[in-house]
VEXBALUM-871562 format. One record per atom (N, C-alpha, C): x, y negated, z; residue in one letter. Coordinates in steps of 0.2 Angstrom, whole numbers, plus 5000, padded with zeros to 4 digits. Each point is the difference from the previous one (the first is absolute). Last residue first. Example, Ala and Ser with C-alpha at 12.3 -4.5 7.8 and 13.67 -1.06 7.14 Angstrom:
! VEXBALUM-871562
506450115035s/500449945001s/499649955003s/500250285000a/499649945000a/500449945000a/
***
This chain:
! VEXBALUM-871562
428353134110a/500150065001a/500250024994a/499349785002d/500750015002d/500150075000d/498049954996l/500449994994l/500550005002l/498550055016s/500150054995s/500549994995s/499749845017s/500450055003s/499950054994s/498649814996e/500849994999e/500650055003e/497650025002e/500150004993e/500849985000e/499050015022k/500250064997k/500250014989k/499749785013k/500550045001k/500150065000k/498249884993r/500349984999r/500850045000r/498050045012l/499950034994l/500949984996l/499649895021i/500050065001i/500250044993i/499149775000t/500950015001t/500250085000t/497649955000t/500550004993t/500650015001t/498650025018k/500050054995k/500449984995k/499949835015l/500450075003l/500150064995l/498449814996f/500749984997f/500550055004f/497950035004i/500050004993i/500849984998i/499349995022g/500050064998g/500050024992g/499849785010l/500650035002l/500150084997l/498149884997c/500349984996c/500750025001c/498250095013v/500050024994v/500749984995v/499749915022i/500350075000i/500050024993i/498749805002a/500949995001a/500350065000a/497849984999f/500149994993f/500950015001f/498650065021i/500150054995i/500349974993i/499749835017a/500550055002a/500250054995a/498149864997g/500549974998g/500750045001g/497950095006v/500050014994v/500749954997v/499449985023p/500250094999p/500149994991p/499249795009y/500550035004y/500350064996y/497949924993s/500649984998s/500550015002s/498050055010i/500250044994i/500649984995i/499349935022a/500050075002a/500050034993a/499849765001t/500750035001t/500150085001t/498249884984s/500150015007s/500650025001s/499449884978l/499850065003l/500349995008l/499849864979k/499749995004k/499950075006k/501349934978f/499150055000f/499850005008f/501549794992g/500150064996g/499350035001g/500349785008e/500050004993e/500350074997e/499949985025p/499349954996p/499950034993p/501650195011a/500149934999a/499349964998a/500850255002q/499649965005q/499949934999q/501150144984l/499550045003l/499549975004l/502249914994i/499449974993i/499450075003i/501850005014y/499949945000y/499449994994y/501350215002t/499349985007t/499749944998t/501750074986c/499350034998c/499649985007c/502149905000s/499749974995s/499350054999s/501650065017v/499849925000v/499449984995v/501150214997a/499450025006a/499849925001a/501850014984s/499550034998s/499449995004s/502249935011m/499549964993m/499450014998m/501350155012f/499949965004f/499449974996f/501250144987a/499750025003a/499549975004a/502049904992a/499650004993a/499450055004a/501749975015p/499649954999p/499749994996p/501250205001a/499849975005a/499549945000a/501550064982a/499450055001a/499649995003a/502249884997a/499349974998a/499450045000a/502050095011i/499849925002i/499549964996i/500650234997w/499650005004w/499949915003w/501550104983y/499349974998y/499749995005y/502650044996k/499549995006k/499449975000k/501550094980a/500049975004a/499550005005a/500450074976k/500450055006k/500249975006k/498949934980s/500549965000s/500450055006s/497850034995k/500350014993k/500849995001k/498749945018y/500050095000y/500550004993y/499349785004l/500550025005l/500250084999l/498249894985y/500749984998y/500450035005y/498050035007v/500250044995v/500549994997v/499249875017a/500250055002a/500250054996a/499349784993a/500650015002a/500350055003a/497950014992a/500349984994a/500749995002a/498349985017w/500150084998w/500449994994w/499749805007l/500350035006l/500050084999l/498849844987a/500749984999a/500550035005a/497650035002i/500350034993i/500749994999i/499149925019m/499950045002m/500350054993m/499749764999a/500550025005a/500050075001a/498049924990l/500950004994l/500550015003l/498149985014t/499950074995t/500650014995t/499549795014q/500450065005q/500050074996q/499049814989n/500849985001n/500350075004n/497750014997s/500450004994s/500649995001s/498749945017w/499950054999w/500550064996w/499649755002s/500550025006s/500150095000s/498649854983f/500850015000f/500350055004f/497549975000y/500450064998y/500649994998y/498849815007r/500150035005r/500350095000r/499649804983w/500750015003w/499950045006w/498149984987i/500450054996i/500650005004i/498449855010i/499850074998i/500550034998i/500349785001n/500150025006n/499850095000n/500149824981f/500650055001f/499750045005f/498749824982d/500050035008d/500550065002d/500449864975i/499650045006i/500050025006i/501449874984q/499349985001q/499650045004q/502150074994s/500049945006s/499549975000s/500350154983l/499850035005l/500149955007l/500649934979l/499450004999l/499850045008l/502249974996g/499749934999g/499450035002g/501250154996g/500049985007g/499749965002g/500350084979v/499350045003v/500049995008v/501649894986a/499349974996a/499450055005a/502450075002l/499949935003l/499449974999l/500750184989l/499950035008l/499949945003l/500349964977p/499550055002p/499750025007p/502149894992v/499449974999v/499450025001v/502150115001a/499849975006a/499249954998a/501250154986l/499650045004l/499849955005l/501049934982i/499450034995i/499750045008i/501949865002l/499449985000l/499450034997l/502250105002r/499849975006r/499549965000r/500750074978n/499950075003n/499749965009n/501049844986k/499450024999k/499750065003k/502249935005m/499549965003m/499350014999m/502250184998p/499649944997p/499549965003p/501050185012l/500449944997l/499749954997l/499050225008q/499949945002q/500549955000q/499050224988n/500749975002n/499849955001n/498350215000k/500249934998k/500749985002k/498550215005g/500649994997g/500349944996g/497950055012m/499950014994m/500850004996m/499750025025w/499450044998w/500250004993w/501449845010d/500150085003d/499550054995d/499449795001a/500649994996a/500450095000a/498149935015l/499850024993l/500649994995l/500849985021t/499750055000t/499650024993t/501049785005l/500450055000l/499650074999l/498649815005r/500150014991r/500850055001r/499149985021a/499350024995a/500350004993a/501449905016s/500150085000s/499450044996s/499949765003r/500750014995r/500150085001r/498149905011f/500150024993f/500650014996f/500049995023a/499650064998a/499949994994a/501449845008t/500350054999t/499650064999t/499149805004d/500550004994d/500150054998d/498949985023g/499549994994g/500450024992g/501049975021s/499950055000s/499550024994s/500749805004t/500850024999t/499750085000t/498349875007i/500249984994i/500650044999i/499350025022p/499750034994p/500149984992p/501149885016c/500350075001c/499550044996c/499849755003a/500550014995a/500050104999a/498449895016i/500049984991i/500250044997i/500250035024v/499350014998v/500049994992v/502149975010g/499650065001g/499550034998g/500849785001i/500550034993i/499750075002i/499149845015m/499850004993m/500350044995m/500750025022a/499350034999a/499849994993a/501949895007l/500150074999l/499450034998l/499849785005v/500349994995v/500250084998v/499149985022g/499649984994g/500350014993g/501350015019g/499850064999g/499450004995g/501249815005m/500650034997m/499550084997m/499049855017p/500049974991p/500350044996p/499650135023g/500049934998g/499949984993g/500150215013l/500849974997l/499949934998l/498250165011l/500850015004l/500549964995l/497949944996k/500049995006k/500750045002k/499450004976f/499849925003f/500350015008f/499750214991s/500849974996s/499849935002s/498150135007i/500650035001i/500649954999i/498249954988d/499849995008d/500750025004d/499950064977y/500049925000y/500049995009y/499550204995v/500750014998v/500149914999v/497950075002v/500450045007v/500649984999v/498749964980g/499749945007g/500650005006g/500150174982a/500249944997a/500049955007a/498750215002q/500849995002q/500549954997q/497349975001g/500350055000g/500850015003g/498249815003g/499750034992g/500650054999g/499649905023m/500449984995m/500250014993m/498550105017e/500049935001e/500549954996e/500150235002t/499349994996t/499849935000t/502050095010l/500050034992l/499449974997l/500349975022a/500349964998a/500050014992a/499150155015a/499549954999a/500349954998a/501250205001s/499550014997s/499549924999s/501950015015l/500350004995l/499350014995l/499350015021g/500449954999g/500249984992g/499550235009g/499449955000g/500149934997g/501750135006t/499950034992t/499449964999t/501549885019t/499650064999t/499950004993t/501449835006e/500150025005e/499750105000e/500549834982y/499649985003y/499650055006y/502450014991f/499849925000f/499249985003f/501150244998a/500249965007a/499549944997a/499950164984v/499750035008v/500149955005v/500849934978g/499150025000g/499950025007g/502449994997a/499549915000a/499350025000a/501250204996a/500149965008a/499749945001a/500050094976a/499650035005a/500049985006a/501449914986w/499549945000w/499550085002w/502250075002i/499949935003i/499449985000i/500250214988l/500149985008l/500049955003l/500249994978a/499550035001a/499850015005a/502049944993i/499749945000i/499250015001i/501650195000i/500249955005i/499549935001i/499950154981g/499650035005g/500149975007g/501049934979e/499449984999e/499650025007e/502350064997a/499949925003a/499549994998a/500450224996v/499949985005v/500149945004v/500050064976m/499250025005m/500149995006m/501949944986a/499449965000a/499250015003a/502050144999g/500249955006g/499449944998g/500050204987y/499950005007y/500149955006y/500649964977f/499250045000f/499850015007f/502149874996v/499649984996v/499350035001v/502050105009k/499849925003k/499549974997k/500550224993r/499650005007r/500149945002r/501050034978g/499450005001g/499550015006g/502349974991d/499949945003d/499150025002d/501650154988k/500149995008k/499849945002k/499850054977e/499450035005e/500350015006e/500449804984s/500550055002s/499450045005s/499449784989k/500950054997k/500350035001k/497149934998i/500649995005i/500550034996i/498049934989c/500449955002c/500550005004c/498250154994r/500349984994r/500449955000r/498850085018a/500350064997a/500550004995a/498349835008m/500650005003m/500550064998m/497850014994m/500349944996m/500749985004m/498950195006p/500250024994p/500249924998p/498650005021s/500950035000s/500250004993s/497749955003q/500549955001q/500750034999q/498050135002t/500249974992t/500449934999t/499750145021a/500250054995a/500149984993a/499149885019h/500749985000h/500350054994h/497649995006f/500249954996f/500750014999f/498950155014g/500350034995g/500149924994g/500550025028s/499549984995s/500350024993s/500450035029i/500250034994i/499449974995i/500849885019a/499950065003a/500050044994a/500149784998g/500250005006g/499950065003g/498349964981c/500749975000c/500249995010c/498050084998a/500650054998a/500649974998a/497750025017v/500749965000v/500350044996v/497850054999t/500249935002t/500649984999t/499550234999i/500049964994i/500049965001i/500450115019f/500450014996f/499849984992f/498549965018m/500649975001m/500550004996m/498150144996m/499849924999m/500649975002m/499450255003p/500649954997p/500149944999p/499650065022w/500450054993w/499350004995w/499849885017i/500749975000i/500350054993i/497449905004p/500450065002p/500749994997p/498249815007l/500250044996l/500450055001l/498949845015n/500250065001n/500050044994n/499849765003d/499450034997d/500250065001d/501749875010p/499249995002p/499350034997p/502650135004h/499649954994h/499349985002h/501950135013m/499649945002m/499649964993m/501050275008n/499849954994n/499649935004n/502150175010t/499449985001t/499849954994t/502150095008l/499850034993l/499249995000l/502149845010t/499650045002t/499750034994t/502049845007l/499850044996l/499550035004l/500449755007e/500650074998e/499450054996e/499849724999p/499950065004p/500450064998p/500549744999i/500150044995i/499650085006i/500049725005h/500050095004h/499850054992h/501449725002y/499350044998y/500150075001y/501449805004g/499850045005g/499550044998g/501449874987q/499649945002q/499550055005q/501950104988v/500249945003v/499549945006v/499550194984l/500550045005l/500149925006l/498849974979i/499650045004i/500450025008i/501249894981g/499349965005g/499650055005g/501750094985g/500149975004g/499649955006g/499350134981g/500250035004g/500249975008g/499449874979i/499550025005i/500150065004i/501849924986g/499849955007g/499350025002g/500850164984l/500549985005l/499849955007l/498850054979a/499750045004a/500649975006a/500249854984m/499550015003m/499950055007m/501950004985v/500049965004v/499350005003v/500150144984i/500550025005i/500049955004i/498949934982l/499450065002l/500450025008l/501549864986a/499349955003a/499650065005a/501750084985l/500149995006l/499549965003l/499250064980g/500550065003g/500149985006g/499649834984f/499450045004f/500050055004f/502049944987v/499749935006v/499350035003v/501050144983p/500450005007p/499749955005p/498950014980y/499850045004y/500350005004y/500549864982i/499549975004i/499750055006i/501750074981k/500049935004k/499749975006k/499650204985g/500750015004g/500149935004g/498050024986i/500150035006i/500650005005i/500149884979l/499549985004l/500050045006l/501750054984k/499949935000k/499549965004k/500650254999d/500549965003d/499949924999d/498750174988i/499950025009i/500649945003i/498949934976p/500650065002p/499950005008p/497649934987l/501049965002l/500450055000l/497550045001l/500350014991l/500849985003l/498650005018t/499750074997t/500550014993t/499949785013a/500250055004a/500050094997a/498849824990l/500949964999l/500350085006l/497549994999f/500450014994f/500750014999f/499049935019y/500150085000y/500250014994y/499649785005y/500650025002y/500150074999y/498249904992i/500449984996i/500750035004i/498150035011l/499850044994l/500749984996l/499549875020v/500350085001v/500350034994v/498849804996v/500649995002v/500350075000v/497750014998i/500349994992i/500850015003i/498749995019l/499950074996l/500550014993l/499549785012w/500550045003w/500150084998w/498149854992f/500649964999f/500750055001f/497950105008n/500149994992n/500649994998n/499249925022t/500450085000t/499950014993t/500249755002t/499650045003t/500450085000t/500349725000l/500550064999l/499650075001l/499049805006t/500050004992t/500450044998t/499849945022d/499550054998d/500050004993d/502349985014p/499449974998p/499450024996p/501750165015t/500149934995t/499349974999t/500250205014l/500649955003l/500149944997l/498550184993r/499849985007r/500549955003r/500350124979a/499649964998a/499849975009a/501650155002l/500349944995l/499449964999l/499450215007l/500449965005l/500149944998l/499250154984g/499449965004g/500349975006g/501450114986a/499849954996a/499449955006a/501150205006p/500649945000p/499449944998p/499050214998g/500149995007g/500449925000g/499750124980t/499449955000t/500149995009t/501750134988m/499849934997m/499549975002m/500550215008f/500749965004f/499849934995f/498650174996v/499949975004v/500549955003v/500250104980t/499649974999t/499749965007t/501850164997g/500449944996g/499349945000g/499450215009v/500749985005v/500249934997v/498750154985l/499549985006l/500449955005l/501250104982v/499649954998v/499649985004v/501350185006l/500249954999l/499749934997l/498850215001l/500249985006l/500549935000l/499650104980v/499349985002v/500149985009v/501850114988v/499849954997v/499549955002v/500650225010s/500549965002s/499849914997s/498550204993f/500149975008f/500449955002f/500150104978i/499549985002i/499949965008i/501850134995r/500049944996r/499549964999r/500150215013m/500449965003m/500049934996m/498750174992v/499849985005v/500249955002v/501350124984t/499549964997t/499549985005t/501750145007k/500549924997k/499149974998k/499450215007m/500249965006m/500449914997m/499750204985g/499549985003g/499849965006g/502250094991n/499649944995n/499349985003n/501750105019g/499850014993g/499649954995g/501550015021l/499350025003l/499650024993l/502349914998y/500150055006y/499150025002y/500449824982m/500750064998m/500050065007m/498549835001g/499850054994g/500450034999g/500249835016v/499650045003v/499850074993v/501549824996i/500250065005i/499550035002i/499149824985e/500550074998e/500450055004e/498849805012s/499650074994s/500150044996s/501349835012i/499750075004i/499650044996i/501849864986s/499649995006s/499650055002s/502749994991a/499350014999a/499349985004a/502849994997g/499549935003g/499250024998g/501850164995n/500049934995n/499549965002n/500550205013h/499650014993h/499849934997h/501350025023r/500150064996r/499850014993r/499249835014v/500749994998v/500250054997v/498050035009s/499949954994s/500750004997s/499950095019i/499950084995i/499949944994i/500349875019m/500750034997m/499850064994m/498149875012g/500649964996g/500550044998g/498350115013s/499949984993s/500449964995s/500750085023l/499950054995l/499749974991l/500149855020y/500650034997y/500250054994y/497849945012d/500449954996d/500749994997d/498950175014h/499549994993h/500349944996h/500850055021v/500250064995v/499849994995v/499549845015g/500850005000g/500250054994g/497750025010g/500149934997g/500849994996g/499550195015a/499550004992a/500249944998a/501150055021f/499950074997f/499749994994f/500449795012i/500750045000i/499850064997i/498249855001t/500649974997t/500650054999t/498050075014g/499849994991g/500749974997g/500250015024f/500150074997f/499950004992f/499849795011v/500550025003v/500150084994v/497949895002i/500549954995i/500650055000i/498550095014w/499750004991w/500649974998w/499949975021l/500250074999l/499950034992l/499249775009f/500750025000f/500250064999f/497749965004v/500449984995v/500750014997v/498850005021v/500150074997v/500249984994v/499549855016p/500650004997p/500050084997p/497749904994g/500449985006g/500850035000g/498149974985w/499950055004w/500550005004w/500049814988l/499350025001l/499750075006l/501949944985a/500249965007a/499350025003a/500250034978g/500250065003g/500149985007g/499549834986l/499450045001l/500350065001l/501749864998l/499649975004l/499450045001l/501650084985a/500250015007a/499449965005a/499849994977g/499950035001g/500150035006g/500649794993f/499450014999f/499750075003f/502249964997i/499849955004i/499250005003i/501450144984p/500350025007p/499649945003p/499549974980g/499850065000g/500350015009g/500249814983l/499749995006l/499850075003l/502050004984g/499549955001g/499749995005g/501550214993a/499849965006a/499349954998a/501650114985i/499750055002i/499549975006i/501549864987n/499450054996n/499650045003n/501649885011l/499549974999l/499450044996l/502150115006l/499649975005l/499549974998l/501550034983q/499550055003q/499550005005q/501649844995i/499449994995i/499650075000i/501949975013l/499649945003l/499450014995l/501750154996f/499850015006f/499349955001f/501549964982i/499450064998i/499650005008i/501849865003r/499549964996r/499550064997r/501850075010g/499649975005g/499649964998g/501450144987t/499750025004t/499549965003t/500749914977k/500450025005k/499350045006k/499750034974m/500149955003m/500250045007m/499750034972p/500350025005p/500049945006p/498250094982v/500349965001v/500349985006v/498050094984f/500650065001f/500649925000f/498149934995d/499750065004d/500550025003d/500649834982v/499349985004v/499850045005v/502450034990g/499849925001g/499249975001g/501150234996d/499749974996d/499949925000d/501550255008e/499849935001e/499749974995e/500450255007m/499549974994m/500049925001m/501650135012t/500050034994t/499549994996t/500349885021s/500650014995s/500050034993s/498350005015a/500249935002a/500349984995a/499650235006p/499649984993p/500249935000p/501850135012t/499249995001t/499749974994t/502450165006l/499649934997l/499150015002l/501750165015r/499850004992r/499749924999r/500950125022d/500249934996d/499850004993d/498350105020d/500850024997d/500249934997d/498150115019p/500149944995p/500950024999p/498050145013n/500850014997n/500249964994n/497950075013f/500049984995f/500750014996f/499850045024a/499550054996a/499949994992a/501249855015r/500450074999r/499650044996r/499149825006e/500349974996e/500450054998e/498350045017v/499849994996v/500549984993v/500849995020i/499950074999i/499750014992i/500449795009k/500650034999k/499950084999k/498149865009g/500349984993g/500650044998g/499450015022y/499750074995y/500049964992y/501449905019v/500050085000v/499650024994v/500249785000f/500750025002f/500150074998f/498049884999y/500349974995y/500650064999y/498550005021g/499950054995g/500449984992g/500549885020g/500350055001g/499850064993g/498749785002i/500849995000i/500450074998i/497750015008l/499949994994l/500849984996l/499850045023l/499950074997l/500049994992l/500149815016a/500550055000a/500050044995a/498149885005l/500349974994l/500950035000l/498450105016a/499750014993a/500549954994a/500249975024v/500350074997v/499950014992v/499449805009f/500850014999f/500250075000f/497749955004f/500049974995f/500750004998f/499250105021t/499950034992t/500149964995t/500449925021i/500250044998i/500150044994i/498649845010m/500449974994m/500650044999m/
***
């Protein structure tokens, strides 16, 4: 249990210490933000910092830090290390810089930011990559809740009925001004997510469950390797590229650059704490990783385990919170996925989103594609999401590193996690069952070489630029 409290203290301390280092590197100032200079009453809407924080938390979290952390707990308490250090040195940096660079560039989406700092070729890749990823996220977060609602309601209310209901909500959330629907309901669900996590953490501690101490031993029942499988499995709660698509939405609403650490880095730390609590519940509640694995199988996955833990620890109130978590939270990630896809396409095509007609032109096809995809068995395709998610994080961090270099700031705070995530992404796709299925003897060294090559290209580029700048100054 000491490990758990040390990890919790490190996460909180990381916000105040390393978060401050990252903030100083970016150097926020008193310039006007896009919420003031570009206010349009639709996407650029000034909002209070507390509300933006809760919206950002739910945008990036949803069920990610719960479901991913429970699967990560199969490796045992070693997962605590990734949650803590991933959040502080990678996820927090990624979310803060992707959000704040967007603030500096008039609320630009991540694909446009990547283009500015990694070139037009990468911009085109990221535009396509981001839109596809966001539609996949929105579709899966449409079908999952619809299926659960169909189970909990009379047989006449089928999964397709609930898909239509969710699709109608997504349509409204994608089109309406951000403060009219999302701005009103997200803070409520954000608070519910926090209360549920605190309740679970308190229940585990008060009711005497044993949270094992840190060990580097691989405790996965199927003996899946820690590297890189655990680093891909636990994305939200450590680092997730999906966040880079969400942060620009709040970059259009923040009223002061100096609130950025509270909103972007702070929401990531809050998500890390939620993931830590659920990982602790996973390793403690069923006593062994084998017990957790059996529960995941018997109860039909993480949703069943969430219900089981919530009801047994918190009683009927826990059941209500679990219901909100398992149904409402994915819906509130899906709607912003489609909204972010609309904004990405709008930036791509240069379409002003103030006229309703322009929003409809982009939103209707996106939601139509999502509706069609919801009729397909998505299990195989969705396996690639975990990899593409972390690959997106890698690209966003390299873009942030170039931004910091050009700003003559401490670019290593982004370059170091970018190199790490390069190794994670490359190694995973080489050895994963849905990838090339290569042995660790090949995937490990190739993944390391790929990271070194990426870092080498970055350093070579910066050195050449320094020489060019020096010759111009001379």
